[in-house]
C-alpha positions as CSV (number, residue, x, y, z in Angstrom):
1,X,44.1,114.3,116.0
2,X,42.4,110.9,115.9
3,X,40.8,111.8,112.6
4,X,44.3,112.1,111.1
5,X,45.2,108.5,112.1
6,X,44.6,105.3,110.2
7,X,41.9,103.2,111.9
8,X,43.6,100.8,114.4
9,X,47.0,102.2,113.6
10,X,49.2,104.9,115.1
11,X,50.3,106.3,111.7
12,X,49.0,109.6,110.4
13,X,47.0,109.4,107.2
14,X,49.5,111.5,105.3
15,X,52.6,109.4,106.2
16,X,52.3,106.5,103.8
17,X,51.4,108.6,100.8
18,X,54.4,110.9,101.6
19,X,56.7,107.9,101.6
20,X,55.2,106.5,98.4
21,X,55.6,109.9,96.6
22,X,59.2,110.1,97.8
23,X,60.0,106.7,96.4
24,X,58.3,107.5,93.1
25,X,60.4,110.6,92.7
26,X,63.7,109.0,93.8
27,X,63.3,105.5,92.2
28,X,60.4,105.0,89.8
29,X,60.7,108.3,87.8
30,X,64.4,108.1,86.8
31,X,64.2,104.4,86.0
32,X,61.0,104.8,84.0
33,X,62.7,107.6,82.1
34,X,65.7,105.4,81.4
35,X,63.3,102.6,80.1
36,X,61.5,105.1,77.9
37,X,64.7,106.4,76.4
38,X,65.8,102.8,75.6
39,X,62.4,102.0,74.0
40,X,62.6,105.2,71.9
41,X,66.1,104.3,70.7
42,X,64.8,100.8,69.8
43,X,61.8,102.3,67.9
44,X,64.1,104.8,66.0
45,X,66.5,102.0,64.9
46,X,69.3,103.4,67.1
47,X,69.6,100.1,69.0
48,X,70.8,98.4,65.8
49,X,73.5,101.0,65.3
50,X,74.7,100.6,68.9
51,X,74.6,96.8,68.6
52,X,76.6,96.9,65.4
53,X,79.4,98.8,67.0
54,X,82.4,96.5,67.7
55,X,83.4,98.8,70.7
56,X,80.2,97.7,72.5
57,X,81.0,94.0,72.3
58,X,84.6,94.5,73.2
59,X,83.5,96.6,76.2
60,X,80.9,93.9,77.1
61,X,83.6,91.2,76.9
62,X,86.0,93.2,79.1
63,X,83.2,94.0,81.6
64,X,82.2,90.3,82.0
65,X,85.8,88.9,82.0
66,X,87.2,91.4,84.5
67,X,84.0,91.1,86.7
68,X,84.2,87.2,86.7
69,X,88.0,87.2,87.5
70,X,87.5,90.0,90.1
71,X,84.7,88.0,91.7
72,X,87.0,84.9,91.9
73,X,89.8,87.0,93.6
74,X,87.3,88.5,96.0
75,X,85.9,85.1,96.9
76,X,89.4,83.7,97.6
77,X,90.4,86.6,99.9
78,X,86.9,87.2,101.5
79,X,86.2,83.6,102.3
80,X,89.7,83.1,103.9
81,X,89.1,86.1,106.2
82,X,85.5,85.2,106.9
83,X,86.2,81.6,108.0
84,X,89.3,82.5,110.1
85,X,87.9,85.6,111.8
86,X,84.5,84.1,112.5
87,X,85.1,80.4,113.3
88,X,88.6,80.3,114.9
89,X,90.4,81.7,117.9
90,X,92.9,83.7,115.8
91,X,94.2,86.7,117.8
92,X,93.4,90.3,116.9
93,X,90.1,89.7,115.3
94,X,88.8,93.2,115.9
95,X,91.8,94.9,114.3
96,X,91.9,92.4,111.4
97,X,88.2,92.9,110.7
98,X,88.5,96.7,110.9
99,X,91.4,96.9,108.4
100,X,90.0,94.3,106.1
101,X,86.7,96.2,105.6
102,X,88.7,99.5,105.0
103,X,89.3,98.9,101.2
104,X,85.5,98.8,100.7
105,X,85.2,102.3,102.2
106,X,88.1,103.8,100.1
107,X,87.1,105.2,96.7
108,X,88.0,102.8,93.9
109,X,90.0,105.4,92.0
110,X,92.2,106.0,95.1
111,X,92.8,102.2,95.3
112,X,93.8,102.2,91.7
113,X,96.1,105.2,92.0
114,X,97.7,103.8,95.1
115,X,98.5,100.5,93.4
116,X,99.8,102.3,90.3
117,X,102.2,104.2,92.6
118,X,103.2,100.9,94.2
119,X,104.1,99.0,91.0
120,X,105.9,99.5,87.7
121,X,109.2,100.9,86.8
122,X,108.3,104.5,87.8
123,X,107.1,103.8,91.3
124,X,108.7,106.4,93.7
125,X,108.5,103.9,96.5
126,X,110.1,101.0,94.6
127,X,112.8,103.3,93.3
128,X,113.6,104.5,96.8
129,X,113.9,100.8,97.9
130,X,116.0,100.1,94.8
131,X,113.7,97.3,93.7
132,X,111.9,99.0,90.8
133,X,111.7,97.1,87.5
134,X,114.1,98.4,84.8
135,X,112.9,101.5,82.9
136,X,110.9,100.5,79.8
137,X,109.1,97.6,81.6
138,X,105.4,97.7,81.2
139,X,103.1,98.8,84.0
140,X,101.5,95.4,84.9
141,X,98.3,96.9,86.3
142,X,97.4,98.4,82.9
143,X,95.8,95.1,81.9
144,X,92.7,92.9,82.3
145,X,94.5,91.0,85.1
146,X,95.4,94.3,86.9
147,X,91.8,95.5,86.7
148,X,90.5,92.1,88.0
149,X,93.0,92.0,90.8
150,X,91.9,95.4,92.1
151,X,88.3,94.5,91.7
152,X,89.0,91.6,94.0
153,X,90.8,93.7,96.6
154,X,88.1,96.3,96.5
155,X,85.2,93.9,96.8
156,X,86.6,91.1,99.0
157,X,85.1,92.8,102.1
158,X,81.6,92.4,100.5
159,X,82.2,88.6,100.3
160,X,83.5,88.7,103.9
161,X,80.4,90.5,105.2
162,X,77.9,88.3,103.3
163,X,79.6,85.0,104.4
164,X,80.2,86.1,108.0
165,X,76.4,86.8,108.4
166,X,75.7,83.2,107.5
167,X,78.6,81.8,109.6
168,X,77.2,83.6,112.7
169,X,74.1,81.4,112.5
170,X,75.8,78.0,112.2
171,X,74.4,75.2,114.4
172,X,76.6,75.2,117.4
173,X,75.1,72.0,118.8
174,X,75.5,70.2,115.4
175,X,79.2,71.1,115.3
176,X,79.7,70.0,118.9
177,X,77.9,66.7,118.2
178,X,80.1,66.0,115.3
179,X,83.2,66.6,117.4
180,X,82.0,64.3,120.2
181,X,81.4,61.6,117.6
182,X,85.1,61.8,116.8
183,X,85.0,63.8,113.5
184,X,88.1,65.7,112.8
185,X,88.1,69.5,112.4
186,X,88.6,69.1,108.6
187,X,85.7,66.8,108.3
188,X,83.4,69.1,110.4
189,X,84.4,71.9,108.1
190,X,83.9,69.9,104.9
191,X,80.6,68.1,105.8
192,X,78.8,70.6,108.0
193,X,80.2,74.2,107.8
194,X,81.0,74.4,104.1
195,X,77.6,73.2,102.9
196,X,75.8,75.5,105.3
197,X,78.0,78.4,104.2
198,X,77.0,78.1,100.5
199,X,74.2,80.7,100.7
200,X,76.6,83.3,102.1
201,X,79.4,82.4,99.6
202,X,76.9,82.6,96.7
203,X,75.4,85.9,98.0
204,X,78.8,87.4,98.4
205,X,79.8,86.3,94.9
206,X,76.7,87.9,93.4
207,X,77.2,91.2,95.3
208,X,80.8,91.3,94.2
209,X,80.0,90.5,90.6
210,X,77.4,93.3,90.4
211,X,79.8,95.8,92.1
212,X,82.6,94.8,89.7
213,X,80.2,95.3,86.7
214,X,79.3,98.9,87.7
215,X,82.8,99.9,89.0
216,X,84.1,103.0,87.2
217,X,87.1,104.2,89.2
218,X,89.4,101.2,88.7
219,X,88.9,100.6,84.9
220,X,89.1,104.4,84.4
221,X,92.5,104.6,86.0
222,X,93.9,101.3,84.8
223,X,91.9,100.5,81.6
224,X,91.7,103.7,79.6
225,X,95.5,104.2,79.3
226,X,95.7,100.7,77.9
227,X,92.6,101.1,75.7
228,X,90.7,98.6,77.7
229,X,87.2,99.9,78.0
230,X,84.4,98.4,80.2
231,X,80.8,99.4,79.7
232,X,81.0,102.1,82.5
233,X,84.1,103.7,80.9
234,X,82.6,103.4,77.4
235,X,79.5,105.4,78.6
236,X,81.9,108.0,80.1
237,X,83.7,108.4,76.8
238,X,80.5,108.7,74.9
239,X,79.4,111.5,77.1
240,X,82.8,113.2,76.6
241,X,82.2,113.1,72.8
242,X,78.6,114.3,73.1
243,X,76.4,114.0,69.9
244,X,72.7,114.0,69.2
245,X,72.6,110.2,69.6
246,X,74.4,110.1,72.9
247,X,71.3,109.8,75.2
248,X,69.9,107.0,73.2
249,X,73.2,105.2,73.0
250,X,74.0,105.5,76.7
251,X,70.4,104.4,77.6
252,X,71.1,101.2,75.6
253,X,74.5,100.7,77.2
254,X,73.0,101.3,80.7
255,X,70.4,98.7,80.0
256,X,73.1,96.2,79.0
257,X,74.9,96.9,82.3
258,X,71.7,96.4,84.2
259,X,71.0,93.1,82.4
260,X,74.5,91.8,83.2
261,X,73.9,92.7,86.9
262,X,70.5,91.1,86.9
263,X,71.9,88.0,85.2
264,X,74.4,87.7,88.1
265,X,71.6,88.0,90.7
266,X,69.5,85.4,88.7
267,X,72.4,83.0,88.8
268,X,72.6,83.5,92.6
269,X,68.8,82.8,92.8
270,X,69.2,79.7,90.6
271,X,72.1,78.3,92.6
272,X,70.0,78.6,95.9
273,X,66.7,77.5,94.5
274,X,65.5,74.1,95.7
275,X,68.0,74.0,98.5
276,X,66.9,74.1,102.2
277,X,69.4,75.7,104.5
278,X,67.3,76.1,107.6
279,X,69.2,75.6,110.8
280,X,67.6,73.9,113.8
281,X,69.0,74.3,117.2
282,X,71.4,76.6,118.9
283,X,73.4,78.8,116.6
284,X,76.3,81.3,117.0
285,X,79.9,82.0,116.2
286,X,81.0,80.3,119.3
287,X,81.2,77.1,117.2
288,X,84.8,78.0,116.7
289,X,87.9,75.9,115.9
290,X,91.0,76.2,118.1
291,X,93.9,76.7,115.7
292,X,96.6,75.6,118.1
293,X,100.0,75.7,116.4
294,X,98.3,76.7,113.1
295,X,97.7,80.2,114.5
296,X,101.5,80.9,113.9
297,X,100.9,80.2,110.2
298,X,97.5,81.9,109.7
299,X,98.0,85.0,111.8
300,X,101.1,86.2,109.8
301,X,99.3,85.2,106.6
302,X,96.3,87.5,107.2
303,X,98.5,90.4,108.3
304,X,100.7,89.9,105.2
305,X,97.6,90.0,103.0
306,X,96.5,93.2,104.7
307,X,100.0,94.7,104.3
308,X,99.8,94.2,100.5
309,X,96.2,95.2,100.3
310,X,96.4,98.4,102.5
311,X,99.8,99.4,104.0
312,X,102.0,99.0,101.0
313,X,99.7,100.9,98.6
314,X,99.2,103.6,101.2
315,X,102.9,104.1,101.7
316,X,103.3,104.3,97.9
317,X,100.5,106.9,97.8
318,X,102.3,108.9,100.4
319,X,105.6,108.5,98.5
320,X,103.9,109.7,95.3
321,X,102.6,112.8,97.1
322,X,106.0,113.7,98.5
323,X,107.9,113.7,95.2
324,X,107.6,116.5,92.6
325,X,106.6,114.2,89.8
326,X,105.7,110.5,89.1
327,X,108.9,108.5,88.5
328,X,111.1,110.6,90.8
329,X,112.6,108.4,93.5
330,X,111.8,109.4,97.1
331,X,114.9,110.7,98.9
332,X,115.5,113.3,101.5
333,X,116.5,115.7,98.7
334,X,113.3,115.1,96.6
335,X,110.9,114.9,99.6
336,X,108.6,117.9,99.8
337,X,105.1,118.8,101.2
338,X,104.5,121.0,98.1
339,X,101.7,118.8,96.8
340,X,99.8,119.0,100.1
341,X,100.3,122.8,100.3
342,X,99.0,123.1,96.7
343,X,96.0,120.9,97.4
344,X,95.0,122.6,100.6
345,X,95.9,126.3,100.1
346,X,96.5,127.1,96.4
347,X,94.3,124.9,94.2
348,X,90.8,126.4,93.9
349,X,89.5,123.3,92.2
350,X,90.4,121.0,95.1
351,X,89.1,123.4,97.7
352,X,85.8,123.5,95.7
353,X,85.8,119.7,95.6
354,X,86.3,119.5,99.3
355,X,83.4,121.9,99.9
356,X,81.2,120.2,97.4
357,X,81.8,116.7,98.6
358,X,81.4,117.5,102.3
359,X,78.3,119.6,101.6
360,X,76.7,117.0,99.4
361,X,77.6,114.2,101.8
362,X,76.3,116.1,104.8
363,X,73.1,117.2,103.1
364,X,72.5,113.7,101.8
365,X,73.1,112.1,105.2
366,X,71.0,114.5,107.2
367,X,68.1,115.0,104.7
368,X,67.9,111.2,104.1
369,X,67.8,110.6,107.9
370,X,64.6,112.6,108.2
371,X,62.9,110.6,105.4
372,X,64.5,107.4,106.7
373,X,63.0,107.7,110.2
374,X,59.5,108.2,108.7
375,X,60.0,105.4,106.2
376,X,61.3,103.0,108.8
377,X,58.3,103.8,111.0
378,X,56.0,102.9,108.1
379,X,57.8,99.8,107.0
380,X,58.0,98.3,110.5
381,X,54.4,99.1,111.5
382,X,52.8,98.0,108.2
383,X,52.9,94.3,107.3
384,X,51.1,94.5,103.9
385,X,52.1,94.0,100.3
386,X,52.3,97.7,99.6
387,X,55.0,98.2,102.3
388,X,57.0,95.3,100.8
389,X,56.9,96.8,97.4
390,X,58.0,100.2,98.7
391,X,60.9,98.5,100.5
392,X,62.0,96.8,97.3
393,X,61.8,100.0,95.3
394,X,64.1,101.7,97.9
395,X,66.6,98.9,97.4
396,X,66.7,99.0,93.6
397,X,68.7,102.2,93.0
398,X,71.4,101.0,95.5
399,X,71.6,97.6,93.9
400,X,72.0,99.0,90.3
401,X,75.5,100.3,89.2
402,X,76.0,103.9,89.9
403,X,76.6,104.7,86.2
404,X,73.1,103.5,85.4
405,X,71.5,105.7,88.0
406,X,73.5,108.7,86.8
407,X,72.2,108.2,83.2
408,X,68.7,107.8,84.6
409,X,68.8,111.1,86.3
410,X,70.3,112.9,83.3
411,X,67.4,111.6,81.2
412,X,64.9,112.5,84.0
413,X,65.8,116.2,83.7
414,X,63.9,118.4,83.2
415,X,61.5,117.3,85.9
416,X,58.1,116.3,84.3
417,X,55.2,118.8,84.7
418,X,57.5,121.3,86.6
419,X,59.8,121.9,83.6
420,X,62.7,122.5,85.9
421,X,66.1,121.3,84.6
422,X,68.6,120.2,87.2
423,X,71.3,119.2,84.7
424,X,74.6,121.0,85.0
425,X,73.8,122.0,88.6
426,X,74.9,120.5,91.9
427,X,71.2,119.6,92.7
428,X,71.2,116.8,90.2
429,X,74.1,115.1,92.1
430,X,72.3,115.7,95.4
431,X,69.0,114.1,94.3
432,X,71.0,111.2,92.7
433,X,72.7,110.6,96.0
434,X,69.3,110.6,97.7
435,X,68.2,107.9,95.4
436,X,71.3,105.7,95.5
437,X,72.0,105.9,99.3
438,X,68.4,105.8,100.6
439,X,68.8,102.0,101.3
440,X,72.1,102.6,103.1
441,X,70.5,105.2,105.4
442,X,67.4,103.0,106.0
443,X,69.1,99.8,107.1
444,X,70.5,100.9,110.6
445,X,67.3,102.8,111.4
446,X,65.0,99.8,110.5
447,X,67.2,97.6,112.7
448,X,66.7,100.0,115.6
449,X,62.9,100.1,115.0
450,X,62.7,96.3,115.1
451,X,64.2,96.4,118.6
452,X,61.8,99.0,119.9
453,X,58.9,97.9,122.2
454,X,55.8,99.3,120.5
455,X,54.0,99.4,123.9
456,X,55.9,102.6,124.9
457,X,54.5,104.5,121.9
458,X,51.1,103.0,122.3
459,X,50.9,104.1,125.9
460,X,51.8,107.6,124.8
461,X,49.2,107.5,122.1
462,X,46.5,106.4,124.5
463,X,47.5,109.2,126.8
464,X,46.7,111.7,124.0
465,X,50.2,112.4,122.6
466,X,50.2,113.3,118.9
467,X,52.5,111.7,116.3
468,X,55.3,114.3,116.4
469,X,55.5,114.4,120.2
470,X,55.7,110.6,120.2
471,X,58.4,110.8,117.6
472,X,60.5,113.4,119.3
473,X,60.0,112.4,122.9
474,X,60.0,108.5,122.6
475,X,61.2,107.2,119.3
476,X,64.0,109.5,118.3
477,X,65.9,109.2,121.6
478,X,65.7,105.4,121.5
479,X,67.0,105.2,117.9
480,X,69.5,108.0,118.2
481,X,72.6,105.7,118.1
482,X,71.4,104.0,115.0
483,X,70.5,107.3,113.4
484,X,74.0,108.5,114.2
485,X,75.5,105.4,112.5
486,X,73.2,106.0,109.5
487,X,74.5,109.6,109.1
488,X,78.1,108.5,109.3
489,X,77.7,105.6,106.9
490,X,76.0,107.7,104.3
491,X,78.4,110.6,104.7
492,X,81.4,108.2,104.4
493,X,80.1,106.6,101.2
494,X,78.7,109.8,99.6
495,X,81.9,111.8,100.3
496,X,84.1,109.4,98.4
497,X,81.7,108.6,95.5
498,X,82.9,108.9,91.9
499,X,80.7,106.7,89.6
500,X,77.6,108.9,89.8
501,X,79.3,112.3,89.9
502,X,81.6,111.4,87.1
503,X,78.7,111.9,84.7
504,X,76.8,114.5,86.6
505,X,79.4,117.1,87.5
506,X,79.9,120.4,85.7
507,X,82.2,123.4,86.2
508,X,82.1,124.3,89.9
509,X,80.4,121.1,91.0
510,X,83.4,118.8,91.1
511,X,83.5,116.3,93.9
512,X,86.6,114.8,95.6
513,X,86.3,111.6,93.5
514,X,86.1,113.6,90.3
515,X,89.0,115.9,91.3
516,X,91.3,112.9,92.0
517,X,90.5,111.4,88.7
518,X,90.9,114.6,86.8
519,X,94.2,115.4,88.5
520,X,95.6,112.0,87.6
521,X,94.3,112.2,84.1
522,X,96.0,115.5,83.5
523,X,99.3,114.2,84.7
524,X,99.4,115.8,88.2
525,X,99.9,112.5,89.9
526,X,101.6,114.1,92.9
527,X,98.5,116.3,93.5
528,X,96.2,113.3,93.0
529,X,98.2,111.3,95.4
530,X,98.2,114.1,98.1
531,X,94.4,114.5,97.8
532,X,94.0,110.7,98.0
533,X,96.1,110.5,101.2
534,X,93.8,113.1,102.8
535,X,90.7,111.2,101.6
536,X,92.0,107.9,103.1
537,X,92.7,109.7,106.4
538,X,89.2,111.1,106.5
539,X,87.8,107.6,105.9
540,X,89.8,106.2,108.8
541,X,88.6,109.0,111.1
542,X,84.9,108.4,110.1
543,X,85.3,104.7,110.7
544,X,86.8,105.3,114.1
545,X,83.8,107.4,115.0
546,X,81.6,104.5,114.0
547,X,83.7,102.2,116.2
548,X,83.2,104.5,119.1
549,X,79.4,104.4,118.5
550,X,79.4,100.6,118.1
551,X,78.5,99.6,121.6
552,X,75.3,101.7,121.5
553,X,74.2,100.3,118.1
554,X,72.0,97.2,117.1
555,X,74.0,94.2,115.8
556,X,75.1,94.4,112.2
557,X,75.0,98.2,111.9
558,X,78.8,98.5,112.1
559,X,79.9,96.0,109.4
560,X,83.4,95.1,110.7
561,X,82.3,94.3,114.3
562,X,82.2,90.7,115.3
């Protein structure tokens, strides 16, 4: 066995090449194929035709405008929750944080459908409450403002999480010194906390902007009916009207989305460059403000925001599922469970979607976990440039919009040298999920590896234990809680995914996200609402499972925990 180990290291000689090969297949190959298709389109003159299309520039305009406005909304909401839940003694922090992160876990098309059911003259809930706008009034969400508002609601938790991570490291002694010097709470916030919070605010804004840019579910539900196309929905419509030029066109469009996303990240880097935000001294969220009488203003405010972000849309979704058709008011006479019966027992398409989504999510979570444990072992044991490059390549697919990765995998089929085509099969969705969610699976496991004492494994190695016995008897039991969290997180995200599968699905491979979109698009809003209600309940159950695991996990693995 010693001959199979790297000199001076406990890693088998095959392990690092295996991780490198996996990353090449999941990250480098599809992105390289996308780049080649873009270069080919440029060489054949196809780029000029795409750039001359007015629809491209209109979609680019709508993409940028809705993303910027959505980022502003997410900043306003996310910063408010981050500052109050992290730095004050406001009651109910745990519940508030749990519910505030929930929109991030709900599929964007479900969010859009719920808000459509909650607003406008045909809302079953508003009609039941006799507060619906008069018939003939426009649906306010079918607009740039509506798309931006829901972007903000969907991505505000991203800002919250990014900012809270920075607030947790604030200089406790610096804040206390300022207070002892007679500074008011407002001045401490303005002169100490706010400047030191800028990295988190800017990072949250960048993450939110990139997520808005690649969002498909919200502009598909709200934009297409109003002829407002963003770049992701424009790519979707081009695939729907497939021609010989489609692959070249979507490669160029995907490159434009990627460039907009990279530009957002570059603005973040530029904003932080040259600034020194190092904190010296004690840090921690115990640098909190006592709200005093202000808690009677802020506590109802936060719960009111959550009501309009979560509760009201969910009640509207339930109301939409209980009536026979969109626009019918909810009464005891019209109320029926027919839509749920149809979804669960009669509709073959929705049963197939449930099976596909659960199977794909489960296979993605479990298969990735095996690779993730090996990758985390390598990345935490090696400290060289090669391991840092591999870590970056794992992050890239997750940071790019899902629509870009979907196009990349379409172009990467058939697989080079093997001549095996995965297109029009469920396997292309699975391997795209592997690529996109590798980074999600890796993070909790890497956190757990960083907390392990390497002396335990080293003692076993010196006693003659091989790599796999050390892995199964020492490492896996110690990282088991983080591994469980990794499986649940990946399952949760993959089970509700739409952006990737919207382009990759074919007959018989529909996922839940695709089924909800197709049902709504075909006019079966009651069935779409019923399926969405079931999906939301499943998300809540999975999050509660994570909550139960939380006390056994490293810090930061469960995002809503303080």
